Z-matrix of the N, CA and C atoms (Angstrom, degrees):
N
C 1 1.444
C 2 1.512 1 110.16
N 3 1.343 2 115.07 1 135.40
C 4 1.488 3 117.38 2 -176.69
C 5 1.546 4 109.59 3 -78.34
N 6 1.330 5 114.42 4 154.47
C 7 1.453 6 118.58 5 178.05
C 8 1.539 7 108.96 6 -80.81
N 9 1.312 8 114.36 7 167.43
C 10 1.457 9 120.56 8 176.70
C 11 1.551 10 111.94 9 -57.71
N 12 1.338 11 115.02 10 -40.60
C 13 1.416 12 122.38 11 -179.45
C 14 1.547 13 110.25 12 -63.53
N 15 1.308 14 117.26 13 -42.68
C 16 1.479 15 123.27 14 175.92
C 17 1.548 16 110.97 15 -64.12
N 18 1.285 17 114.27 16 -43.28
C 19 1.482 18 120.52 17 179.50
C 20 1.525 19 112.21 18 -56.57
N 21 1.337 20 114.90 19 -52.41
C 22 1.508 21 119.97 20 -173.13
C 23 1.564 22 109.60 21 -79.00
N 24 1.280 23 120.01 22 -10.67
C 25 1.472 24 121.68 23 179.47
C 26 1.502 25 113.36 24 -76.70
N 27 1.326 26 116.29 25 -7.17
C 28 1.447 27 125.53 26 -175.37
C 29 1.549 28 111.53 27 -53.73
N 30 1.268 29 114.73 28 143.29
C 31 1.491 30 123.35 29 170.80
C 32 1.542 31 108.28 30 -67.69
N 33 1.255 32 117.03 31 -35.52
C 34 1.442 33 123.95 32 177.49
C 35 1.513 34 107.78 33 -77.60
N 36 1.324 35 118.73 34 131.71
C 37 1.532 36 117.93 35 176.64
C 38 1.485 37 111.56 36 -56.15
N 39 1.281 38 115.91 37 141.42
C 40 1.497 39 122.76 38 178.77
C 41 1.511 40 109.71 39 -123.16
N 42 1.356 41 113.98 40 122.66
C 43 1.435 42 121.75 41 177.02
C 44 1.507 43 106.07 42 -97.84
N 45 1.353 44 115.20 43 116.60
C 46 1.434 45 120.96 44 179.73
C 47 1.520 46 111.10 45 -102.31
N 48 1.281 47 115.10 46 126.57
C 49 1.473 48 122.44 47 -179.22
C 50 1.533 49 108.71 48 -108.04
N 51 1.354 50 116.32 49 107.39
C 52 1.461 51 119.38 50 174.15
C 53 1.467 52 106.64 51 -86.98
N 54 1.306 53 116.89 52 124.11
C 55 1.494 54 121.45 53 -171.87
C 56 1.536 55 109.67 54 -146.75
N 57 1.364 56 114.53 55 173.37
C 58 1.461 57 119.83 56 170.39
C 59 1.517 58 106.07 57 -139.06
N 60 1.348 59 115.32 58 149.58
C 61 1.457 60 121.45 59 -175.66
C 62 1.528 61 113.07 60 -64.94
N 63 1.351 62 115.81 61 -27.83
C 64 1.497 63 120.73 62 -178.01
C 65 1.543 64 112.42 63 -85.90
N 66 1.314 65 118.63 64 -2.19
C 67 1.479 66 123.53 65 -171.67
C 68 1.521 67 110.75 66 -92.68
N 69 1.340 68 113.66 67 117.34
C 70 1.470 69 121.64 68 -179.08
C 71 1.557 70 112.49 69 -60.12
N 72 1.314 71 119.00 70 -52.36
C 73 1.456 72 119.37 71 177.07
C 74 1.513 73 114.29 72 -58.94
N 75 1.355 74 116.44 73 -32.16
C 76 1.506 75 118.77 74 176.48
C 77 1.528 76 109.34 75 -65.19
N 78 1.303 77 116.84 76 -41.37
C 79 1.503 78 119.34 77 176.81
C 80 1.499 79 111.21 78 -62.35
N 81 1.351 80 117.49 79 -35.29
C 82 1.445 81 118.87 80 178.71
C 83 1.543 82 111.85 81 -70.19
N 84 1.313 83 116.51 82 -24.12
C 85 1.477 84 121.09 83 176.95
C 86 1.517 85 112.49 84 -73.56
N 87 1.326 86 116.75 85 -24.71
C 88 1.473 87 121.70 86 -173.76
C 89 1.514 88 112.41 87 -54.66
N 90 1.388 89 119.01 88 -57.02
C 91 1.454 90 118.43 89 -176.48
C 92 1.514 91 111.83 90 -65.31
N 93 1.321 92 119.65 91 -27.25
C 94 1.465 93 123.75 92 178.93
C 95 1.514 94 106.56 93 -65.67
N 96 1.333 95 116.39 94 -45.84
C 97 1.489 96 120.94 95 -177.89
C 98 1.579 97 110.51 96 -67.19
N 99 1.317 98 114.88 97 -36.99
C 100 1.444 99 120.52 98 179.79
C 101 1.535 100 108.90 99 -62.91
N 102 1.313 101 117.03 100 -43.68
C 103 1.463 102 123.10 101 178.81
C 104 1.495 103 110.61 102 -63.72
N 105 1.348 104 115.03 103 -43.59
C 106 1.488 105 119.56 104 179.63
C 107 1.506 106 110.85 105 -62.63
N 108 1.285 107 117.35 106 -40.30
C 109 1.461 108 124.47 107 179.11
C 110 1.563 109 109.53 108 -60.73
N 111 1.320 110 115.86 109 -46.19
C 112 1.460 111 121.98 110 176.18
C 113 1.496 112 111.95 111 -58.03
N 114 1.299 113 116.68 112 -44.95
C 115 1.471 114 121.49 113 -175.61
C 116 1.573 115 113.35 114 -75.33
N 117 1.274 116 117.33 115 -33.83
C 118 1.478 117 121.43 116 -175.50
C 119 1.493 118 113.61 117 -95.11
N 120 1.350 119 117.34 118 -22.07
C 121 1.427 120 121.54 119 176.84
C 122 1.553 121 114.24 120 53.23
N 123 1.338 122 115.35 121 -126.47
C 124 1.424 123 120.69 122 -177.68
C 125 1.579 124 114.93 123 -73.63
N 126 1.275 125 115.72 124 -10.97
C 127 1.471 126 120.07 125 -174.43
C 128 1.523 127 113.11 126 -76.43
N 129 1.358 128 114.32 127 -15.68
C 130 1.466 129 121.38 128 -178.72
C 131 1.479 130 111.03 129 -141.27
N 132 1.326 131 117.05 130 138.31
C 133 1.438 132 122.64 131 173.06
C 134 1.542 133 109.01 132 -103.65
N 135 1.334 134 116.01 133 139.41
C 136 1.459 135 117.98 134 178.13
C 137 1.522 136 106.17 135 -121.04
N 138 1.289 137 117.42 136 125.95
C 139 1.470 138 122.78 137 179.98
C 140 1.548 139 107.45 138 -121.38
N 141 1.344 140 113.65 139 132.62
C 142 1.496 141 119.13 140 176.12
C 143 1.462 142 108.54 141 -106.01
N 144 1.345 143 116.16 142 131.54
C 145 1.464 144 121.19 143 179.21
C 146 1.491 145 111.83 144 -124.01
N 147 1.322 146 116.87 145 116.36
C 148 1.477 147 122.50 146 -178.68
C 149 1.531 148 108.63 147 -76.56
N 150 1.290 149 116.05 148 115.73
C 151 1.482 150 120.26 149 -177.09
C 152 1.492 151 113.23 150 -64.47
N 153 1.326 152 116.34 151 -25.76
C 154 1.496 153 120.09 152 179.85
C 155 1.541 154 109.44 153 -74.30
N 156 1.286 155 117.25 154 -32.90
C 157 1.471 156 120.07 155 -180.00
C 158 1.535 157 110.91 156 -87.37
N 159 1.292 158 116.61 157 -22.35
C 160 1.483 159 120.70 158 -177.54
C 161 1.541 160 111.59 159 -125.22
N 162 1.322 161 116.13 160 55.28
C 163 1.460 162 122.18 161 -175.02
C 164 1.481 163 112.44 162 -58.74
N 165 1.331 164 117.74 163 -40.60
C 166 1.461 165 122.55 164 -176.55
C 167 1.525 166 109.25 165 -64.16
N 168 1.304 167 116.93 166 -45.76
C 169 1.481 168 122.36 167 -178.55
C 170 1.563 169 108.14 168 -65.88
N 171 1.310 170 115.66 169 -44.66
C 172 1.495 171 116.99 170 178.60
C 173 1.530 172 111.16 171 -61.81
N 174 1.353 173 119.31 172 -34.77
C 175 1.380 174 122.56 173 172.80
C 176 1.524 175 114.24 174 -62.20
N 177 1.303 176 114.45 175 -49.16
C 178 1.488 177 122.51 176 178.36
C 179 1.508 178 110.36 177 -55.39
N 180 1.333 179 117.08 178 -37.71
C 181 1.464 180 122.14 179 -175.90
C 182 1.529 181 110.84 180 -89.50
N 183 1.318 182 116.87 181 3.27
C 184 1.432 183 125.08 182 177.14
C 185 1.594 184 110.71 183 56.54
N 186 1.327 185 114.09 184 49.02
C 187 1.465 186 118.23 185 179.34
C 188 1.502 187 107.30 186 -79.41
N 189 1.329 188 116.42 187 111.56
C 190 1.486 189 120.77 188 -179.65
C 191 1.525 190 110.95 189 -96.70
N 192 1.321 191 117.03 190 -35.07
C 193 1.426 192 119.47 191 179.88
C 194 1.528 193 108.67 192 -137.30
N 195 1.355 194 113.45 193 158.66
C 196 1.425 195 116.49 194 179.87
C 197 1.561 196 111.39 195 -128.18
N 198 1.290 197 121.09 196 152.61
C 199 1.454 198 124.03 197 -2.75
C 200 1.543 199 112.82 198 -71.43
N 201 1.336 200 115.94 199 146.41
C 202 1.460 201 120.59 200 170.03
C 203 1.511 202 106.16 201 -120.12
N 204 1.322 203 115.66 202 125.12
C 205 1.469 204 122.42 203 176.20
C 206 1.500 205 108.98 204 -101.50
N 207 1.321 206 114.83 205 137.27
C 208 1.463 207 119.84 206 178.28
C 209 1.600 208 108.71 207 -134.06
N 210 1.271 209 116.41 208 131.05
C 211 1.492 210 117.94 209 179.72
C 212 1.534 211 108.07 210 -108.38
N 213 1.339 212 114.46 211 124.35
C 214 1.464 213 120.86 212 -179.09
C 215 1.517 214 110.50 213 -122.62
N 216 1.321 215 116.49 214 149.05
C 217 1.447 216 121.21 215 169.74
C 218 1.549 217 105.96 216 -149.51
N 219 1.319 218 114.87 217 129.58
C 220 1.483 219 124.10 218 -175.03
C 221 1.497 220 109.95 219 49.12
N 222 1.350 221 118.11 220 49.94
C 223 1.448 222 126.49 221 175.99
C 224 1.556 223 113.88 222 67.41
N 225 1.283 224 118.57 223 6.85
C 226 1.443 225 122.14 224 -178.17
C 227 1.517 226 109.71 225 -102.82
N 228 1.303 227 117.24 226 129.65
C 229 1.460 228 121.87 227 175.13
C 230 1.512 229 110.19 228 -73.96
N 231 1.322 230 118.09 229 118.82
C 232 1.437 231 122.25 230 -177.89
C 233 1.495 232 114.32 231 -97.40
N 234 1.385 233 114.39 232 -32.26
C 235 1.439 234 119.87 233 -175.02
C 236 1.533 235 108.17 234 -161.04
N 237 1.334 236 116.00 235 148.50
C 238 1.452 237 120.81 236 178.72
C 239 1.538 238 108.52 237 -148.37
N 240 1.317 239 117.13 238 140.27
C 241 1.443 240 122.14 239 175.89
C 242 1.529 241 111.09 240 -157.64
N 243 1.309 242 115.78 241 142.83
C 244 1.452 243 121.75 242 176.46
C 245 1.481 244 109.63 243 -103.90
N 246 1.306 245 118.73 244 150.19
C 247 1.470 246 124.91 245 177.09
C 248 1.522 247 109.26 246 99.54
N 249 1.335 248 116.26 247 173.05
C 250 1.420 249 122.36 248 178.18
C 251 1.535 250 110.12 249 -68.96
N 252 1.293 251 116.25 250 128.01
C 253 1.470 252 121.07 251 -179.39
C 254 1.528 253 108.63 252 -113.36
N 255 1.329 254 118.03 253 121.26
C 256 1.462 255 122.02 254 179.83
C 257 1.522 256 112.28 255 -57.06
N 258 1.315 257 119.93 256 146.10
C 259 1.455 258 127.13 257 179.92
C 260 1.508 259 109.82 258 -52.29
N 261 1.348 260 120.36 259 -45.93
C 262 1.450 261 122.91 260 -175.40
C 263 1.587 262 109.79 261 -63.20
N 264 1.287 263 116.64 262 -39.86
C 265 1.441 264 121.79 263 178.67
C 266 1.588 265 110.29 264 -67.57
N 267 1.310 266 115.16 265 -44.37
C 268 1.461 267 119.01 266 179.21
C 269 1.521 268 110.39 267 -60.11
N 270 1.341 269 116.39 268 -45.45
C 271 1.478 270 120.20 269 -177.67
C 272 1.556 271 109.59 270 -63.07
N 273 1.275 272 117.70 271 -42.67
C 274 1.493 273 123.95 272 176.94
C 275 1.542 274 109.94 273 -55.47
N 276 1.306 275 118.13 274 -49.21
C 277 1.467 276 123.93 275 -177.59
C 278 1.555 277 109.21 276 -66.07
N 279 1.286 278 117.00 277 -47.25
C 280 1.466 279 121.47 278 -176.96
C 281 1.506 280 112.64 279 -67.19
N 282 1.328 281 117.68 280 -37.56
C 283 1.449 282 122.59 281 176.78
C 284 1.539 283 114.40 282 -51.26
N 285 1.331 284 113.82 283 -36.01
C 286 1.507 285 120.06 284 -179.01
C 287 1.495 286 111.90 285 -62.16
N 288 1.334 287 116.96 286 -23.75
C 289 1.448 288 120.51 287 -175.32
C 290 1.491 289 116.51 288 -109.15
N 291 1.343 290 118.11 289 -6.25
C 292 1.446 291 120.63 290 -179.58
C 293 1.510 292 111.41 291 -86.07
């Protein structure tokens, strides 16, 4: 399994979803991310990180509320937002970096 550092070092933009299984808004984000994955295919990687299983990493990334989405490319944070993000807004943000 690759480390978080290896994951975000990717040449391909990586959208990281910090979530928890018990979180309603996180569950609402799931179909949005599935749709995004279908539309963007190989141009975008989507990684889901359970904050309950990865508390240390969530702490390092200063995750205060979930879901928190973070977009990385070559280890650089390009964008970050907490809360449910509509598909149209996500696509607009990601298009800037593809």
